[in-house]
C-alpha positions in Angstrom: -38.2 24.3 -122.3 -41.0 25.6 -120.8 -39.5 27.3 -117.2 -37.4 29.9 -116.4 -35.7 26.8 -114.3 -35.1 25.1 -117.9 -33.8 28.5 -119.2 -31.4 28.7 -116.5 -30.0 25.1 -116.7 -29.5 25.8 -120.8 -27.4 28.9 -120.0 -25.5 27.4 -117.3 -24.3 24.7 -119.8 -23.7 26.9 -122.7 -21.4 29.1 -120.2 -19.6 26.1 -119.1 -18.8 25.2 -122.6 -17.9 29.0 -123.2 -20.8 29.0 -125.9 -22.2 32.5 -126.3 -26.1 32.8 -126.6 -27.7 35.6 -128.6 -31.4 34.5 -127.3 -32.9 31.8 -124.4 -36.2 31.2 -125.0 -38.9 28.8 -124.4 -37.4 25.8 -126.6 -35.4 28.2 -128.1 -31.9 29.2 -128.0 -29.6 31.0 -130.6 -25.8 30.8 -130.1 -23.3 33.2 -131.8 -20.6 31.0 -132.7 -20.8 27.8 -134.8 -20.6 24.6 -132.3 -18.1 22.0 -132.6 -19.3 17.7 -132.6 -17.8 18.0 -129.5 -19.6 20.7 -127.8 -22.9 19.4 -129.2 -22.1 16.1 -127.6 -21.3 17.9 -124.3 -24.1 20.6 -124.4 -26.3 17.1 -125.0 -25.3 15.4 -122.4 -25.3 18.1 -119.7 -28.6 19.0 -120.8 -29.9 15.1 -120.2 -28.6 15.6 -116.8 -31.0 17.9 -116.4 -33.9 15.8 -118.1 -33.9 18.2 -120.8 -32.9 17.1 -124.8 -31.0 18.9 -127.4 -33.4 18.7 -130.4 -31.8 19.0 -133.8 -35.1 17.4 -135.6 -36.8 20.0 -138.1 -40.0 18.4 -137.6 -39.7 17.6 -133.4 -38.7 21.3 -133.4 -41.4 22.8 -135.2 -43.8 20.6 -132.8 -42.1 21.9 -129.6 -42.0 25.5 -131.2 -46.2 24.9 -131.7 -46.0 23.7 -127.8 -44.2 26.5 -126.6 -46.4 28.8 -128.4 -49.5 26.9 -126.9 -47.9 27.3 -122.7 -46.5 30.6 -123.6 -50.2 31.9 -124.7 -52.4 29.7 -122.6 -50.3 29.1 -119.4 -48.1 32.7 -118.9 -50.6 35.3 -120.5 -52.7 36.5 -117.6 -55.5 36.6 -120.2 -55.6 34.9 -123.0 -56.3 37.3 -126.3 -59.7 36.8 -128.0 -57.9 35.8 -131.5 -58.4 32.2 -133.3 -55.6 29.7 -132.0 -55.3 28.6 -135.3 -54.6 32.4 -136.7 -52.5 33.0 -134.1 -50.4 29.7 -133.9 -49.8 30.0 -138.3 -49.2 34.0 -137.9 -46.2 32.9 -134.9 -44.7 30.0 -136.6 -44.7 31.2 -140.0 -46.9 28.3 -141.4 -50.1 27.3 -142.9 -51.9 26.4 -140.0 -52.7 23.0 -142.0 -49.3 21.8 -142.2 -48.6 22.6 -138.6 -51.9 20.7 -137.3 -50.6 17.5 -139.4 -47.4 17.6 -138.5 -48.5 18.1 -134.4 -50.6 15.1 -135.2 -48.3 12.8 -136.7 -45.3 13.2 -134.4 -47.9 13.7 -130.8 -50.6 11.3 -131.9 -53.2 13.9 -130.7 -54.8 16.9 -132.0 -53.2 20.5 -131.4 -56.9 21.4 -130.6 -56.5 18.5 -127.7 -53.4 19.8 -126.6 -54.8 23.2 -126.3 -57.7 22.2 -124.3 -55.7 20.0 -121.8 -53.7 22.9 -120.9 -56.6 25.4 -121.1 -58.1 23.2 -117.9 -54.6 22.9 -116.4 -54.7 27.1 -116.3 -58.3 27.0 -114.9 -57.1 24.0 -112.2 -54.4 26.9 -111.0 -56.8 29.4 -110.9 -59.0 27.8 -108.9 -56.7 26.4 -106.3 -54.6 29.9 -106.1 -56.9 33.0 -107.3 -60.2 34.2 -105.7 -61.8 34.6 -109.1 -65.5 33.4 -109.9 -66.0 30.8 -113.1 -67.5 33.7 -114.7 -64.0 35.6 -114.8 -61.9 32.3 -115.4 -64.3 31.6 -118.3 -63.5 35.4 -119.5 -59.6 35.1 -118.7 -59.4 32.2 -120.7 -61.5 33.2 -123.4 -64.2 30.6 -123.2 -67.1 31.3 -124.5 -69.5 30.6 -121.3 -69.4 29.4 -118.1 -71.2 26.5 -118.9 -68.8 25.3 -121.9 -65.9 25.7 -119.4 -67.9 23.7 -117.1 -68.3 21.1 -119.3 -65.0 20.6 -121.0 -63.8 20.9 -117.1 -65.9 17.7 -116.4 -65.1 16.0 -119.9 -61.4 16.1 -119.0 -60.8 15.7 -114.9 -64.4 13.6 -114.4 -65.0 16.7 -112.0 -66.9 19.9 -112.1 -64.9 23.1 -111.1 -66.9 23.8 -108.1 -66.4 20.1 -106.5 -62.4 20.6 -107.8 -62.1 24.2 -106.0 -63.7 22.3 -102.9 -60.8 19.6 -102.7 -58.6 22.1 -101.8 -60.7 22.8 -98.5 -61.3 19.3 -97.4 -58.3 18.3 -94.6 -56.9 15.3 -95.5 -58.2 12.2 -92.3 -55.0 12.2 -89.9 -53.9 8.7 -88.3 -56.1 10.2 -84.9 -59.3 10.3 -86.9 -59.4 7.1 -88.5 
């Protein structure tokens, strides 16, 4: 679950089943009562109608928690704290980072580091398009060591420089009349 819309869908599905929740967070729900097999099946079906999945496998849940932790940190936070990602993830999820990193790689086929980079670049794109921030400000906000580091990573992932990407928003698409 990565959005308020997802939380709303989960809340609605739980209400339909008469289940009371204590907590609905990104990727996690805590329900007051014990859930029956029938309710679990109905919840699974109701969520799948909206493209969501009920996860019960401990490993898959932990991987989802890793993803959610990264998304919250990179995509939601106004500014990424000046901390080591491995320490942050390990402390937040109460597991050794080596265990989490190995599990994540095994289940997803990619590393936590690469997942973080991909999301940081997505955040850079958002900031380039929707904010009037300089690359220096974006670099600082997302905890890059330098503008050059941000630019190199951006180009490696997107194939474009940040400046070229930003300028794309100002180009108007050709209309039938201009062709």
